[in-house]
C-alpha positions as CSV (number, residue, x, y, z in Angstrom):
1,M,107.0,52.4,118.0
2,V,107.8,56.1,118.3
3,T,108.9,56.2,114.7
4,V,105.8,54.5,113.4
5,D,103.6,57.0,115.4
6,F,105.6,59.9,114.0
7,K,105.3,58.7,110.4
8,Q,101.5,58.2,110.9
9,E,101.1,61.7,112.3
10,K,103.2,63.1,109.4
11,H,101.1,61.2,106.9
12,N,97.9,62.5,108.5
13,L,99.2,66.0,108.5
14,I,100.0,65.8,104.8
15,I,96.6,64.4,104.0
16,C,94.9,67.1,106.0
17,L,96.8,69.9,104.3
18,L,96.1,68.4,100.9
19,M,92.3,68.2,101.7
20,I,92.3,71.8,102.9
21,A,94.0,72.9,99.7
22,I,91.6,71.0,97.5
23,S,88.6,72.4,99.4
24,L,89.9,76.0,99.1
25,L,90.4,75.5,95.4
26,F,86.9,74.1,95.0
27,L,85.4,77.0,97.0
28,F,87.3,79.5,94.9
29,Y,86.1,77.8,91.7
30,M,82.5,77.8,92.8
31,G,82.7,81.4,93.9
32,C,84.1,82.5,90.5
33,S,81.5,80.5,88.7
34,M,78.7,82.0,90.7
35,V,80.0,85.6,90.1
36,H,80.4,84.9,86.4
37,S,76.9,83.4,86.0
38,T,75.3,86.2,88.0
39,K,77.1,88.8,85.9
40,L,75.8,87.1,82.7
41,F,72.3,87.0,84.1
42,W,72.2,90.7,84.9
43,E,73.7,91.5,81.5
44,S,71.1,89.5,79.7
45,C,68.2,91.1,81.6
46,Q,67.1,94.5,80.6
47,I,66.8,96.4,83.8
48,E,64.7,99.1,82.2
49,R,62.0,96.5,81.5
50,W,62.0,95.4,85.1
51,L,61.7,98.9,86.4
52,E,58.6,99.8,84.3
């Protein structure tokens, strides 16, 4: 009984750590994508035209 509970807790911990790693990688990817697209947007706009 104790061994089964310990294995279940270990399994849950592994799944939890895996989900945290995947979510952090996803957030990093989305952040990099947003920075890249924002940079491209500002490079494509002519700021002088906006300031006139």
